[in-house]
C-alpha positions in Angstrom: -0.4 -0.1 0.3 2.8 2.5 1.3 4.5 1.3 -2.4 1.2 2.5 -4.0 1.3 6.1 -2.2 4.6 6.6 -3.1 3.5 6.1 -6.9 1.0 7.6 -7.1 2.7 11.2 -5.0 5.7 10.4 -7.0 3.8 10.7 -10.6 2.1 13.6 -9.4 4.7 15.5 -8.2 7.1 14.1 -11.8 4.2 15.6 -13.5 4.0 19.1 -11.8 8.1 19.3 -11.7 8.3 18.6 -15.5 5.3 21.0 -16.4 6.7 23.5 -14.4 10.6 23.2 -16.0 9.6 22.6 -19.8 7.1 25.1 -19.1 9.1 27.6 -18.1 11.3 26.6 -21.1 8.7 26.4 -23.5 7.1 29.6 -22.5 10.2 32.1 -22.9 10.2 30.9 -27.0 6.6 30.4 -28.2 2.6 31.1 -27.1 3.4 34.9 -26.0 0.9 36.0 -28.5 -2.0 33.7 -27.6 -5.1 34.4 -24.7 -4.1 33.1 -21.7 -6.5 30.2 -21.6 -5.0 28.7 -24.8 -1.5 29.9 -24.2 -1.7 27.7 -21.0 -3.4 24.9 -22.6 -0.4 25.0 -25.5 2.6 25.8 -23.0 1.7 22.6 -20.8 1.0 20.5 -23.7 4.4 20.9 -25.2 6.0 20.7 -21.8 4.0 17.3 -20.9 4.8 15.8 -24.6 8.6 16.9 -23.5 8.1 15.0 -20.0 6.7 12.1 -21.5 9.5 11.7 -23.9 11.7 12.3 -20.6 9.7 9.5 -18.8 9.4 7.0 -21.9 13.1 6.8 -21.9 13.7 6.5 -18.5 11.1 4.0 -17.6 12.6 1.6 -20.8 15.8 2.2 -19.0 17.6 4.2 -21.7 17.3 0.8 -24.1 13.4 0.8 -25.6 10.9 3.5 -25.5 8.2 2.8 -22.7 5.6 5.5 -24.3 2.8 4.7 -21.6 5.1 6.3 -18.8 3.8 9.6 -20.0 0.4 8.7 -18.8 1.5 8.4 -15.3 2.4 12.9 -15.4 -1.2 13.6 -17.2 -2.6 14.4 -13.8 0.5 16.2 -12.5 0.7 18.2 -15.8 -3.2 18.5 -15.9 -3.1 20.1 -12.0 0.1 22.4 -12.8 -2.3 23.1 -16.3 -4.9 24.4 -14.3 -2.8 26.6 -11.5 -0.8 28.4 -14.3 -4.0 29.3 -16.6 -4.9 30.7 -13.4 -2.4 32.6 -13.3 -2.3 34.0 -16.4 -5.7 34.9 -16.1 -5.0 37.0 -13.4 -2.1 38.9 -14.5 -3.6 39.6 -18.2 -6.9 40.8 -17.4 -8.2 42.7 -20.2 -10.3 45.7 -19.1 -10.6 49.0 -21.3 -12.2 50.5 -18.3 -9.5 50.5 -16.3 -7.2 53.7 -15.4 -3.4 52.5 -15.5 -2.8 55.1 -12.9 -5.1 55.2 -10.2 
């Protein structure tokens, strides 16, 4: 039972860490002109592909790629996507009536 809990927590944390690291790298180069929801989805989607590829290589022990390992990180990446989208929507509020200097 402890192994299962450790595996679940490890997949959540690994997915969030991978999405955060690769998302930060992807965010610097692409998708900067998109609206917040689209930007978050594309950025974390690419980050999940990179994390999944790295996980497939790691779970395959460097010999063969074990592609189902990418699915282990979907819940962590989705949780990070929700947090990232919320942060972007808070920062990029488009309000034409807002006064900048008050």
